[in-house]
C-alpha positions in Angstrom: 36.2 -42.2 -31.0 35.2 -40.8 -27.3 32.1 -42.2 -25.8 29.2 -39.9 -26.0 27.9 -40.9 -22.5 29.9 -39.3 -19.8 31.5 -41.2 -17.1 29.4 -40.5 -13.7 31.2 -42.9 -11.6 33.1 -40.1 -9.8 32.3 -36.2 -9.3 34.4 -33.7 -7.4 32.7 -32.1 -4.5 31.7 -28.7 -5.4 29.6 -27.5 -2.4 30.4 -25.3 0.6 33.5 -25.9 2.6 33.6 -25.1 6.4 36.6 -24.4 8.3 38.0 -27.5 10.5 37.0 -25.4 13.6 33.3 -26.6 13.0 33.9 -30.1 12.6 32.0 -30.8 15.9 28.9 -28.8 14.5 28.3 -31.6 11.7 28.3 -34.2 14.5 25.9 -32.0 16.4 23.5 -31.2 13.5 23.4 -35.1 12.5 22.7 -35.8 16.1 19.7 -33.4 16.4 18.5 -34.5 13.1 17.9 -37.8 14.7 16.5 -36.3 17.7 13.5 -34.4 15.9 12.8 -37.8 14.0 11.7 -39.4 17.1 8.2 -39.3 17.2 7.9 -39.5 21.1 9.9 -36.4 21.6 6.8 -34.0 20.8 4.2 -35.3 23.1 6.9 -35.2 25.9 7.7 -31.8 24.8 4.0 -30.7 25.2 3.7 -32.4 28.4 6.6 -30.5 30.0 5.3 -27.5 29.2 1.5 -28.4 30.3 2.1 -26.8 33.7 2.6 -23.4 32.0 -0.8 -24.1 30.1 -2.6 -25.0 33.5 -1.4 -21.8 35.0 -2.7 -19.7 32.1 -6.3 -21.5 32.6 -6.3 -20.8 36.1 -5.2 -17.1 35.8 -8.2 -16.9 33.2 -10.7 -17.8 35.6 -9.2 -15.9 38.4 -9.7 -12.9 36.1 -13.2 -13.9 35.2 -14.1 -14.1 38.9 -12.5 -10.8 39.5 -15.3 -8.9 37.4 -17.3 -8.3 40.5 -14.4 -6.6 42.2 -15.2 -2.7 42.7 -13.9 -0.5 40.2 -10.2 0.8 41.1 -9.4 -2.2 43.0 -7.2 -5.0 42.1 -7.8 -8.9 42.2 -6.9 -9.8 45.8 -5.9 -13.5 44.5 -3.7 -12.2 42.0 -2.0 -9.9 44.5 -1.1 -12.9 46.5 1.2 -14.6 43.6 4.9 -15.0 44.1 5.5 -14.9 40.4 9.0 -16.8 40.5 7.5 -19.6 42.4 5.0 -20.2 39.4 8.4 -20.8 37.2 9.6 -23.0 39.8 6.7 -25.1 40.3 6.5 -25.8 36.4 10.2 -26.4 36.2 9.8 -29.0 39.0 6.8 -30.6 37.3 8.5 -30.9 33.8 11.6 -32.9 35.4 9.9 -36.5 34.5 9.2 -35.5 30.9 12.6 -34.0 30.5 14.3 -37.2 31.9 12.6 -39.4 29.3 13.2 -37.0 26.7 16.9 -37.4 27.7 16.4 -41.3 27.5 15.2 -40.9 23.8 17.8 -38.7 22.6 20.8 -39.1 24.9 21.8 -42.5 26.5 22.2 -44.0 23.0 24.5 -41.5 21.8 27.7 -43.1 22.2 26.5 -46.7 23.2 24.8 -47.3 19.4 27.9 -45.9 18.1 29.8 -48.5 19.9 27.8 -51.1 18.8 27.9 -50.1 15.4 31.4 -49.5 15.3 30.9 -46.2 14.1 33.7 -44.4 16.1 36.1 -45.9 13.6 34.7 -43.5 10.9 33.8 -40.5 13.2 37.4 -40.5 14.7 39.1 -40.9 11.3 41.1 -37.9 10.7 40.6 -34.7 11.1 37.9 -35.4 13.5 39.2 -35.7 17.1 37.8 -36.9 20.4 37.0 -33.6 21.6 35.3 -32.7 18.2 33.0 -35.8 18.7 32.2 -35.2 22.5 31.3 -31.7 22.0 29.1 -32.4 18.9 27.4 -35.3 20.7 27.1 -33.2 24.1 25.4 -30.3 21.9 23.1 -32.8 20.2 21.5 -33.3 23.5 21.8 -30.0 25.1 20.2 -28.0 22.5 16.9 -29.7 21.9 16.4 -30.1 25.8 17.0 -26.5 26.3 14.9 -25.3 23.4 12.3 -27.6 25.1 12.7 -26.0 28.5 13.1 -22.5 27.4 10.4 -21.7 24.6 7.3 -22.3 26.8 9.1 -20.8 29.8 10.0 -17.5 27.9 6.5 -17.6 26.0 4.7 -17.7 29.7 7.3 -14.8 30.9 6.0 -12.7 27.8 2.4 -13.4 28.5 2.6 -12.5 32.1 4.6 -9.3 31.2 2.0 -7.9 28.9 -0.8 -9.0 31.5 0.1 -8.6 35.0 2.4 -5.6 35.5 0.1 -4.1 37.9 0.2 -7.3 40.1 4.1 -6.7 40.5 5.3 -9.3 38.0 8.3 -7.3 36.8 9.0 -5.2 40.1 8.8 -8.5 42.3 12.4 -9.4 40.9 13.5 -7.1 38.2 16.2 -9.6 37.0 13.8 -12.5 36.6 14.3 -12.5 32.8 18.0 -13.2 33.1 17.5 -15.8 35.9 15.2 -17.7 33.6 17.9 -17.5 30.9 20.0 -19.4 33.2 17.5 -21.6 34.7 16.7 -22.9 31.2 20.2 -24.0 30.7 20.0 -26.4 33.7 18.4 -29.7 32.5 20.0 -29.4 29.1 23.6 -29.2 30.7 23.0 -31.9 33.3 21.4 -34.6 31.2 23.5 -34.0 28.2 26.6 -34.6 30.4 25.3 -37.7 32.6 23.6 -39.4 29.5 27.0 -39.2 27.7 28.9 -40.6 30.7 26.5 -43.5 31.1 26.1 -44.1 27.3 29.8 -44.3 26.7 29.9 -47.2 29.3 27.8 -49.7 27.2 27.5 -50.8 23.5 23.7 -50.8 23.5 21.5 -48.1 24.0 18.8 -49.9 25.9 21.4 -51.3 28.2 22.3 -47.4 28.5 19.0 -46.3 29.2 18.2 -49.0 31.6 21.1 -48.0 33.8 20.1 -44.1 33.8 16.2 -44.9 34.5 17.4 -47.0 37.3 19.6 -44.3 38.8 16.8 -41.8 38.3 14.1 -43.8 40.1 16.3 -45.1 42.9 17.3 -41.4 43.6 13.5 -40.2 43.1 12.1 -42.7 45.6 14.8 -41.8 48.1 13.8 -38.2 47.7 10.5 -38.6 48.2 10.8 -40.7 51.4 12.9 -37.6 52.7 9.8 -35.3 52.1 7.5 -37.6 53.7 9.7 -37.5 56.7 9.9 -33.6 56.5 6.0 -33.1 56.6 5.6 -35.6 59.2 8.0 -33.8 61.2 6.5 -30.3 60.3 2.8 -31.2 61.0 3.0 -31.0 64.5 5.0 -27.9 64.7 8.3 -29.9 65.2 11.6 -29.2 63.2 13.0 -31.4 60.7 16.8 -32.5 60.9 19.0 -30.3 58.6 20.2 -33.7 57.2 16.8 -34.9 55.9 16.4 -31.3 54.3 19.7 -31.8 52.3 19.1 -35.4 51.4 15.8 -34.3 49.8 17.7 -33.0 47.1 20.1 -35.8 46.5 18.6 -36.9 43.3 18.6 -36.3 39.9 15.3 -34.2 40.1 16.3 -32.9 43.6 19.7 -31.5 42.4 18.0 -29.8 39.3 15.2 -28.2 41.7 17.9 -27.2 44.2 19.9 -25.3 41.4 16.4 -23.6 40.4 15.7 -22.4 43.8 19.2 -21.1 44.2 19.1 -19.4 40.7 15.7 -17.8 41.4 16.2 -16.9 44.8 13.2 -18.6 46.6 12.5 -21.3 48.8 9.3 -22.2 46.6 5.7 -22.5 47.8 2.9 -25.1 47.4 1.2 -25.0 43.9 -1.9 -22.8 44.0 -1.1 -21.6 47.3 -2.1 -18.0 46.3 -5.6 -19.3 45.5 -5.6 -20.8 49.2 -4.4 -17.8 51.0 -6.6 -15.1 52.4 -6.2 -11.4 51.3 -2.9 -9.8 52.7 -1.4 -13.1 53.9 0.2 -16.1 52.6 -0.9 -19.8 52.9 1.1 -22.2 55.0 3.6 -24.2 53.0 4.7 -26.8 55.3 5.5 -29.1 52.6 8.0 -26.8 51.1 11.7 -27.7 51.9 13.9 -24.3 51.8 16.7 -23.8 49.4 19.9 -25.8 50.3 23.6 -24.6 51.0 24.6 -23.2 47.7 28.2 -23.8 47.8 27.4 -27.5 48.3 25.0 -28.1 45.8 26.5 -25.8 43.2 29.8 -27.8 43.4 28.0 -31.2 43.5 26.0 -30.3 40.1 29.3 -29.3 38.1 31.3 -32.0 39.9 28.5 -34.6 38.5 28.8 -33.1 35.2 32.4 -33.0 34.8 33.0 -36.5 36.1 30.4 -37.9 33.6 32.0 -35.9 30.6 35.5 -37.3 31.7 34.1 -41.0 31.7 32.9 -40.4 28.3 36.3 -38.6 27.5 38.2 -41.7 28.5 35.9 -44.4 26.9 35.8 -42.7 23.3 38.3 -44.7 21.3 38.3 -45.8 18.0 38.6 -49.6 18.3 36.3 -52.3 16.9 34.0 -53.5 19.4 33.5 -57.4 19.3 30.2 -58.5 20.5 
């Protein structure tokens, strides 16, 4: 006599099936789900966008102060703004917050899998090393790019609606497309370098310590070069070209160099438009001109490719014995 209770120990899968081409996407989605569950990522994302909020507040008070300007005349302070420099300054200020986000979601991507012997599962057929590497890379690249891009494009939209009369769109008609390229830089760099460092360790904390050490060592070196530049420029002197080049030899500096090259500007001091008088620009002795494009674009991609190559060579489906 047949049992009235059905055997529930095994059931065939009847859900949607994706082609093998999207194996990497399953890994990317799993990585991104883990990223958005980290509570620290939300205040850091807000912190990375705070400069745009500060600019909006400053522009609001400038508009309020301009109520006494005679009818038909433009606000003299807003006329001094170099709009692309505002995006560059916000990009530079956000670097530390973006780096910490990369530490939270990136450096443990492979190291923690090494510790848990998860590669034995990930690299079982039909998943390949390339699927795994692309999925992990996208799991870091997409969140960081969204964190950079959303406030940047919102600020662009606000300025487009509010400051067309002050040359926002005519100053650089290709600014929107340059911003689309600029927003890819931090995610591309941190995803590549974080995976390369993560693959060399079996614990995410050790990988994070290594990446943090590299970041702050290069950060202080870059800061020292800026101090030398300012000291050389205060009395009308000339800064040696090597100092200007070395200023960009840091994790932050390399990305800021790419930002200047993409936007086509040397930058300016924050709020220098408010310090300058009508019809002239304020002095920017602390601003270091954009570096050699061939050298730094090549260095950017060389570091990213080398980091990904290191990760590729160290991804192996072998048991790690502590």
